[in-house]
N, C-alpha and C positions, 0 to 999 in steps of 0.2 A: 382440527386445529382450532385453537382459541381465536376468537374474532379479533382480539387486540393484536395478536401476532400477525394475523392475516392483513389487517389494516396497515400495520407498520411496514410490512414487506411491500405492499402495493405502493405506499407513499414514499418509501426510502430506497427502492430498488436502484434507480439511477445513481444516487449518492453512494450506495454501498459498492456498486460496480466501479465507480470512479476511484473510491478509496482502495479497493482491491487491485485495481489496475496500477495505481502508484506503488503498491507493495510488490507486485509480481512483474510488472512491465509489459503485460500482454492482455488485451481486452477480452479475448476468448477465454484464456486461462482464468482471468478475473471472474468472469461469469460462473465458471465451474467452481471456483473457490467460494464465491458467495452462496451458490446453491448448496454446496456440501456443508458450509457453515450453518446455513439456515435449517438444514435437515438435523444437524446436531443440536441446534437451539430448540427446534420443535420437540425433539426427543427428551430434552432436559427442561422443557417449559415449566413443569410443576415446581422446579427449584429456582426459577428466576424470581428475584425479590421485587424488582420494579417492573411489573408487567405493563404499566402505562408508558414507560419510556425505556425499552430494552436496548437502546442504542449502544451503550457501553458493553453490554453482554455480547451483543451480536458482533461488534467490531473486534472484541477480544477473541471471539471464536474465529473470525476471519484471519486475524494475525496468527493465532495458534495453528490454524490450518496451513497457512503459508510457511510457517516455521517447520511444520512436519514435512511439507513438500521439499523444503531445502534439505532437510536431513535425509529424506528418502532418496531424492534424485541427485543431490550434489549439484555442482555446477556442470552444465552441459551445453553444448552448442548444437544447433540443428543445421545440417548441411543441406543446401538446396541447389538445384541445378541452374535455376534462373534467379538472378538477384532481383529483389523488388525495385520498382521505379523509385527514384528519389522524389520526395515531396516537393512540389513547386510552391514557393512562397507566394502568399496572396497579397503581399504589400503591407500587411498590417504588422507593425513593429511589435505590438503586444502579443499577437499570436506567434510570431517568430520567436520571441523571447520565451513564451510559455513552452513552445515545442523544444527549444534548446534546453530548458531546465528539465523537461521530462526525459529527453534523451540522455542528459547528463546524469539524472537520477538512475537511469537504467544501467549506467556503467559502474555504479557503486556496488560494493559487495552487499549481499542481502541484509545482513544485520545493520549496516550503516544506513541503508535505504529505509529499513523498518524504523530505526531510531528517528530519522528525520520526519517520516510520515507521522509517527505517533506524536513527536514533540511539536511540529509546526503545522501540520494539517489538522491533526486531531486535538491540538492544543493541550497536551498532557504535560504534567510536571515531570521532572527527572525521576522522582520516586514512582509515579504511576507508570511511566515508561519502563522502568526497571522491573516493576512487578509484572507487567504484561509480558515482557520478554524473558522473565526468569533469570535476570542477571543483577549485578550490583549497580548502584548509582554511579560509582566510579567508571564502570564499563560504559554506561550511557553517556557520561560526560566525554570520555575519550573517543567513543565512536562518533559522537556529534561533532567534536572538534575535527577529527580526521575527515569526516564526510564533508563538512563545510569547507575545509581547506581544499579538498579535491574539487568541489564544485567551483570554488573561486578560481582555481587553476584552469578548469575546463570551460566555464562559461564566461565570455567577455561581457562588458557592460552593454554592448549593443545586441546581445542575445545570440552571438555567434559562438559555436563550439570551436575550441582551439585544437 
């Protein structure tokens, strides 16, 4: 593997996993998603134009990997015999609000979640987001509008889910 890619992965791993977690909603699945995206990037490394800053290429590989999972798996629920314990608030309003937003993001359909992550976390334009997702700018606009409306309904100003 090229040293630049290796250094990039070592330095950006936590950030890439956080990014993928917001896309897929699960930290373990996010790690697998990032790993598989990095394998694909390593195989296509000779074709990467900006080898000193491959962030856009890697994030696009992560998004495409998640889109492929959505297509392959569809929406499914996992049935468990024992429900997980409810997280206990630590008293920090900022953490509570952050948690509420993450949980609210997890309730959005995959495309709406991807649009919000690309637009607001990755700070991409509508055109760039449309290009990454392979859809029209109008679709990005409508999905953004619908997702933000749903989040406004779901998350109260004090960080509580309704």
